[in-house]
N, C-alpha and C positions, 0 to 999 in steps of 0.2 A: 504493500500500500504506500501511497505517496503521503508526505507530511503536508499539513495545511498551515497557512499563515495569512493574516490580514495585514496588508502593507499600507501605511498612511503616506500619501504623497501630496504635493501641492495641487494636484488635479483630481483628488478624490481618494477613496479607499478601494483597494483592489485585493481580491481573493486570489492567492497563488498556491500552487502545490509544488513541492520540490522533492527531488530524489537524485541520488548519485553523488559522485565526488569529482573534483578536478576543475578544469576550465569551465566557466559559467556559460550557459546558453539559454536564451529565452525562446520558448516555443508557444505559439497560440494559433488561433484560427479566427477569421474575421467575424463569423456568426455562429460559433459553437460555444458551449459551456462545459466545464469539466468538474470532476470531483476526485476523491481519494483513489479511485480505481485507475487513474491515469488516462492515457490516450494512445491508441495503437501506433500512431506515427511517432510519438515522443518516446515510447518505451525503449526502442533500440539505442537511443542516445544516452540512456542512464548508465550504460556500461563504460562510456568514454568521457562523459561530462557531468557537471552538476547542472541538472535541468530545472529550469523554472517554467512551470506550465501556468499560463496566466488566463484568468477570466477577465475579459474586457468589460466595459460598462454595460449594464443591463444583463450581464451573464453571472449566474451563480449569486454569490453574496457581495459582488462588487457594487460600487456606487451606481445609481440610476442616472440617466442623462437628464439634463434640464432643457435641452433642445435637441432635435433630431440630428442636427449637423454634427453633434458629438459622436455619432455612429460612423462617420466617414473614415476612410483609410488613413487620411492625414491626421485627423484628430486621434485616431487609435494609436498611431505610432508615436504621437506626442505623449499619450498616456503611458505607452511602453517605456519611453524615455524617462518619464517621471518615476517609474518603478526602478529602473536602473540606478538613478540617482539616489533614491531612498534606500536601496540595498547596498550602496556604497561602492559600486563597481565603476571604474574609469571607462572600461570597455567590456563588451561581451559579444558572443556570437548570437546569431538569430536563425531559427529554422522554421519553415512553414510549408505546408502542403496545400495544394489547391488554392482557395482564397487566402489561406495562411501564407502560401508562397507569394501571392501578390502583395501581401503585407511586407514580406521580406524585401521585395523590390522597392516598395515605397520607403521603407526604413533606410535602405542603402542610398536612395536618392536624397533624402532630406537630412539624415544624420550619419553620414559616412564616418565621421571621426569617433562615433560611439561604438563602432562595430569592428571586431577583429575579422569577421567573415560571415557569409550567409550561405544557407542552402535553401533552394527553392525548387519545388517539384509539382508536376501536374498543374501548372499555372499558365497564365497568359499575361501579356503586356497590353492588351487592347480588348475591346468589345467584340472584335471580329470573330471570335470562336463561336459566338451565337449564330452566325450565318454560315458556319462550316458544316457541310452535310454529314460529316463523320461525328459531329457532336449531337448527343441526344437532346440538347437544348435547342437545336435548329429545327424550324418548322418542316424542313424538307427531309429530316431524318425519319426513317420508318418507325422508330420507337417513340417519337415525340408526342403523338396523340395519347398514347398510353401513359407516358411519363406525366403529362399534365393531369390526367385522371388520378394518378397516384399521389402527386403533390397536393391535389385538392383534398384527397382523403386524409393525408397526413396533417394538413392544416386545419380541417374543419370537423372531422369525425369526432364524435363524443365517445365512441366505442374504442377502447384501448386496443383490443385485439385486431380491429380493422386497421388501425394505424400501424401496428407491428407488422402485419402481413404486407401492407402497402410499402412500408419502409424496406422490408426485405426484398421485394420485387425490384424496387428502385436500386438497391445496392447490387443486386444480381446483374443489372444492366451494366454495372461498372466493374465487373469481374471478367477476366479472360476465361476462367474455368468456373462458372457459377455453380457447378455441381459440388465444388469444394467449400461452399459458403459456411456450412456448419463447422468445418475444420478451421477456417480462417477466423471465425468469430466465436470460437469456443471459450476464449479467455475473457472474463468480465472487463469492461472498459467504460469510458465515458466519452462525451463529445456530441451531446444532443444539440439540435438546432435551436437557436434563439430567434424566434420568428420576427421580432421587431428589427433585429439587426439584419436578417436576411432580406426583409422587405425594403429596408433602406438601400442596401447594396443593389437589389434588383431593379428598383424603380427610380432611385435618385442618382446613384453613382454610376452604375453600369452603362446606361445609355450614352454617356459621353466619355467613358473610360478609355484612355490611350496614353501610355507613358513611354512609348517607344523612343521618342527623341531624347527624353531625360535619361533613359538607360545608357545611351551612348557615352555619357559623361561620367558614369559610375566607375570608380576605381577600386571599390571594395572587392576582395577576392571572393569567389563564389563557386559553388557546385550547383549545377542545374541538372535535373533528372526528369525522366518521364517513362511511363509504360508505353511500349510501342503501339498498343491497341487502346489507348486512352479514349474513352467514349464521352468524357465530359469536356476536358480541354485537350483536343487532339494533339498528338505528338509534335506536329509542325510548329505549334505555338511555343513549346518549350525549346525547340531548336532555334526559333527566332530569338528568344530571350538570350540564349547562349551566344548567338552571333552578335547581339547588340552589346553585351557586356564586354569590357576590355580584358578582364582577368577572370575567366571562368573555365571550368572543366565540365564536360557533358557526359552523363551516364544514361544509357538506354537499357531498359528492362524488357527483353524481347518476349517474355511470356507473362506480361502483366497488362492489365487495363489501367484503372485509375488508382490502384492500391498496391504498388510494388512492395511496400513494407510488410504486407501480408502475403502477397502472391509469390514473391521471391525473397523471402525473409533473409536467407543466408547471404545472398548477393547484396541486399540492402544493408546489412550489417557491415559488410566489407566496404561499402561506400561510406558509411559513417566513420569507420576507422580511417579511411583516406581523408575525410573531412577534418578529423581531429588533427592530422598532420599538416593540414593546409596552412600556409603562412603567406 
């Protein structure tokens, strides 16, 4: 189990969970909340780093926002900065997957001097993935109609079992070998969606999201990775991030969809070891 702490900062109170020893790394997701069970993406880092798993505002027991703008990526990385300062670190690493990987990019753009390095996977630097036919979020994708039905059930159904079944089907769309679902998710974990944060991202931030030009100036050392068969943010968008960053290495997981930390756990751990050595 992860240990819990409430951190007081000049931007509010944040619930964090920590585990491991050594070099500090912050890990979070733009619209998920965590608890003592940890997070599938964060768990492999605890063997190499002291990991701080952060609940952003409106997540878990962290402060609530006073205006919706506080849910943005920029305000979120400002909150993460305030946590770094409160914990007394001059610098630390940052890791994120999917929308958490997008946060890693934003952090490197706005606070490069606070970072030793970043790792970003299954992410995108623009809204263009929504129009890519290999993404389940694209209207032209054959799974999009069903996906919208599932997301509606998850968001509105008052019957817990209906939500559980819908969430599983959504997750199976993001696995290269969905028949292994029970094996991948056999270990208890956390990372449930915070709907208010997801809605802000979807309707307020995503329609104009494009940080490709800013990434060209980022000098922070980075690892970028993606599953070859990623059905959420297709592989080409992680490739693009890698090409835009000045100092990045790229890892491709050939037998993964959106969750290589589960689908190719051993290879993912090897990448984390390489990330530890990155300078």
